N, C-alpha and C positions, 0 to 999 in steps of 0.2 A: 556495446551491450544495453540492450533494450531491457528495460524492468518492467513488463507487462502482462497481461493475461494472455499469451499467446500473439498471434498474427491474426488479423483479420483484413482479408482481401478487399479493398474499397469496393471493386467493380466486379466481385463475385460472390457466391452464397457462403464466403467463409473457409476457413480451413481447419479441419477436425485435427484433435490433438493424438498422436501415437500413443498405445499402450507403453506402460512401463515395464522394464524387465523384471522376470519373477523372482521373486526373494529379495530384491534390493528395495531400500527404503526410497519414498518419493517425496518427502518432505523434511525438512529439518527445523527444528525449533530452537531458538536462541533468546536469552536474556543478557541484555548488554546496558552498560553505561555509558553513555556518550564523553566526551570532553568538557561538554557544557553541564554535565550533572545530570541529564534526563535520564531516567531508568523505561527502556523499552523492552517490549518482546517482539520479536519476529519470526514469522512464519515463512520459509523459503521453497516453495514448490521447486524442487529439483529440475534444472534444466534437462532435455531430452532432444534429440535429433528433431531440428525444426520448432521447437519450442523454446523460449526464453525462459529464464528463472522469472517465478511470480514471487513476489515481494508483497508481504502483508504485515501491517505494524498494530501495535496496541500500546498505550500507554500503562506503566506498572509492569509487574513480573507475572507472567503466568507459565507454568510447567504444563505440558499438553499430554504427553504421554500416559501415565497412569492418575495422576491427580494434578491441580495447578494451585499455586501461590499466587496471591495478588497482594501486592504492597502499595498502599495509597498515602498520599501526604494531604492528610485532612485533620481538622480541628475536631474537638471532641462532639460536637453539635453537627459537624458539615457531613453531609451525605456525598461520597464519591461520585463525580460525573464522568462515566466512561468515555464520553465525547470531547472530554476538556484534556488540552494538553496539559502535562505535567509541569508542575512548578518546581524548577530545581533549587530554589530558594528555601521551599519548605521541609527541605531534607535538615537544615541546621536550625530551622525556627521553632514548628509544633511538632505536637505529637502525631504519632504515626497510627493509622489503623491497619491493622494486618488481618487480611482474611484469607483463610484456607477452604477450600473447596473439593471435593473428592469427585471428580468424574465420575467415579465406577457405581459410587453410592448415593451422591447428591447431598451427602451430609455436609453442611458450612459452619464453620466455626470462626469467629470474629473477635479480636481483642484490641484495645489499643495500649500503646505504649509511650510512655514520656519521651520527647526528642534530646538530643537529636538521635536518629536511628538510620542507620543505612545498610541496605542489604549486601550482602557480599557474596553468598552461594546459596545453592538449593539443590536438592533433589526432590522428585516427585512427592509433596506433601508433607516435607521437612526443609527449611529455611534457616540459615546462620544470617544474624544481624549483630552488628555492632551497636553498642549504645554507651556513649562516653568512652571509657577506657577499656569496658567489656565486652564479651562476646556472649550471646544467646542464642539457643536454638530456638525455632518455633514450628510447632506442631500442634496437632488437634487438640493435645492436653495442655496447651498454653507454652509460656516461655521459660526455659531452664537454663542457667547460666552454664555455660561450657568452657573450656580452655581456646588456646590459639584455634583459629578458624583452618577448615581443611582447604586446600586449594580448590577454586571454583572450578576450574577445569583444568587438569594437570598439564603443566608447561604451555597451556593455553594451546593446545592440539588435540583434535578428538577424532579417530578413525574407525571405519566401518569397511568390513571386508566386502570385496567385489571383485569384478573383471580388472584383468590389468593391475595398476597400483591401488585399485581399490578407491572408496569415497573418504574425503578428508574435509576437515574445517580447522582454521587457526585462526589467532589473533596477533599480528605481527607488525608492530612500528604503527600502532593506531588503524591498522586497516584490518577487516575480517575478510578472511580470502577462502577460496572454495577450490578443492580439487574433484574432479571427476573420474570415475572408473575407465582410464585410458591406459594404453600401453607406455605412454611416456608420463613422467610425473610433471604436471602443470597446473600453477597455481593462478586462479581468477580473482582480481579485488572485488567484493561483491557491496561492501559496506565501508566507509572511511569515518575518520573522526570519532573512533570509539577507544574508550578508556581502559574498561573493564570487562572480561567475558565472564559473565557469572554464572550462566548454567547452559547446558545443550542435551539435545534429545534427537535421536534419529529414529524417524517415524513412517512405518507404511500406513498410509491412511485407509487402505481396503480394509483394515482390522477395526477402525472406527466403526460405533455404531451409528447410524443416521442421525441420532437426536444430537450427538456429540458434534457431528458436522453443523448443525445450527447453532449449538453454542459458539462453536469458532467463527463462524461466519458473522455472527452478531458481534463479536469484540474485535476479530483482527480485519481490519479494512486496507484494502487495497492502495498503495500510492503510485499512480499511473504518471509518470514524467513524460509531458508531451515534448518530442525531440524535433528540431529544426531539420526537416529533410534535406539533400541536396538537389539543386535543380530550381528553376523557376516556377510559378504557376499565373496564369493568367485569369483574374476576376472576370467570368462570364457566366457563371451559373452552371457550367457544365463540367464534370469530372473525366473529361476525356486524357487530359495529360496525367492524372492521377491512377491511371489503369492499374499499374505494376508497383503502386505504394502500398508499402506494409503499415497498419494502422494499429493506433492505441485501441482496444476492443473494453466496450463495457459491457459485459455480459454475465457477469459472477456474481451469486448472492452477495460476496465481501464487499460488492461495490453498490449495493442496495442501502440507503440511508434510512429512507421512509418506506413506509407501505411493504415492509416484507411478507405481510401475510396476503396481499393482493397480487404479489407480482409471481408468474408461474413459470419462470425461465426466459431466454432469450427470445422466444417467439413472441412474449408478450409484449416486451420491450427490450431494446439493445441497440448499442452504438458503436460505431468505427469511427475515429478521428485522426486526422494526419495534418502538418502544417509545413508551408514553404514560405518564401519570400515571393513579392511579386518583382518585376523589372525596377520599380520605384522603391524597393526596399521596404515596402509595408506586409504586415503578417496576413497571409491566406490561410484559412482553415477550410479544410474538406471535412463532409461529414457524410455518412450513409447511415440513416435510422429505420429501424424495423419496429412495427407496431402493428398489432392485430385489430386494434380499434382506433379509429383517427376521431380526436374529441378537438374541434378548432379551439374551444374557451378553454379547454384545460391542458393541452400537449404544448409544449415548449421546449425550445433550446437555450441553455443558460450557459454564456462566456464570461468569466471572471479574469481579468487580466490586471494584478494589482490593484490601483483604485476602481478600475472600469468594472462594470456589471452589465451585461447586455440580455434581453429577455428577446428571442427570434421567434417567432410564430413559425408553424410548421405546414401550413397551406399554401397549395402552389398558387402563387399570386404574383402580383409584380414585385419588381424589386424593392426590398424594405432598406430605408435609410434612418440613421440617427447620427448623433454628434459623434464625428471621429469614425463610423463605422458604416456598411452596406452590407445587406445579405439577399441570397436570392435562394428559394427552396423550389424544388422540382419533383414530380412525381416519376420515381422509377420502375416501381411495378405496384400491384395493388397494395402491398403491406411494406412498402419501402419507399422511402424519400432521401433526396439528397439535397444538401446544403452547401453554399460555399459562402464564406464569411472573409470580407475583407477589413482588417481593422489598422488605423493608423498608428503606426511604431513609435512614432516621435522619437526616433534613433535609438530604440532599445533593443535592437538586433543589429545594429551597425558591427559589432564587435563578437557578435556570437557565431561560432563555426558551426559549419553542418555536422550533426551528429548529437549535440548538445540541448540538454532540456531548455526550455524558454521559462524563465523565471517566473513564479508568482502566476502561471495561467495554469486553471483548471476548467473542465466543463462538466455541465451536469444535464440530464435528460429529465424532464418532467413529463410524467405518462399518467393522463387520468382517463381509466375505462369508465364508460358508464355503471353507475351502482357502486363503484367501489372507491377505496380511499387512495388519493394519490401517491404514485410510488416516484421516488426519485433515486435514480443512479448517477454517481459522481466518481470522477477520476481520484478523486482525494477526499477522505471524512471531513476535513476542515482545514482552513489555510494554514493555520500554523502547522499541521502535520504536511502540508507540500511543503512548507519551508524547510522543515526538519526533513523531510524525503530528499529535498533536493541537495542538501548539505551531505547526507548519508550514501545517497545512492549513485553519485558521481565519482568514478574511481579516481578521477583526478581533480577531484573537490569541486565545489560550486562555480559555475559560471561567474564573472565578474567583469565589468565594463573595463576596457584597456585605458590605461592614464593617459589624460587628456596633455 
């Protein structure tokens, strides 16, 4: 199961997503605590025929449908960093800054509670947190002691009416599973290594105002796992053998990490990427990149694989060579270029089956249009998020090397 923003055909003009069924939610908002103690919020774009689920994550807790609740682990003077991965140790060590923000009115209330504090459940605009042995309700009027907390999600199952068996979501044995409205009941694992389901909302995104989309795109970032495809690739600069390959696409506002104000959509800058082995067992990546203005001194492709960081120019030139890698860019059309990259795997792919994500691999597109701030599109918002994503998004658990 690919978790990406749809499928982009590498040698075509892309695949248009079909429309959703009238009256059904198209997005699921959940707040979860992982087995490692991380508090994360997840927006799931529900899958439809021809479109895989789109998973976007944010540290902390955000309620999306009517209001939102953010819980940050921060000291009295420390400002929360939305790009920083949450620190699970902070739950038991320091004060907790609690911020409530009503998306309808734009009102924001912030308070600081002495630790240890742990979020248990919420409904939009109201959270229930534990503080020592007591329970507190957190709302725009402050914190109020309360009795035993209500269940976060009753029986860890949430239903929504629809065709067939309707929509459903549940937490069972550490797996967060999704049920689509089909004639037969079938649950599909979406996230693993989950300890607690804190809150859940079904959303019809067509009811959200445009400015709210901008808020969500800024705070919820996609984590796109690059999976190893079956078959072999010959590194020759041509994408001939990749013609039918389905690629991870970078073309959504939630994948823009820098230069949001200067990025006007996928015609401005977008990219598709797929991965295979070559006959020698090395990693080969294929890219198709679109840009309405090519700037040789500013445009670049970035590949990060573990400790390796490659910066590859996009000018159609002779083959580029670096320590343990080589690349070749070619002109496909006036606004499109293809790039093939070969990286020495050093045994990192030896025991990785096809269909599994390649650990610690992320790609980025640097787009520098004339007179505009540089735009950065990325397959993951930060390396730690990629590690968390590979842990949560693999239904069979993260890929690990076979024992020697």
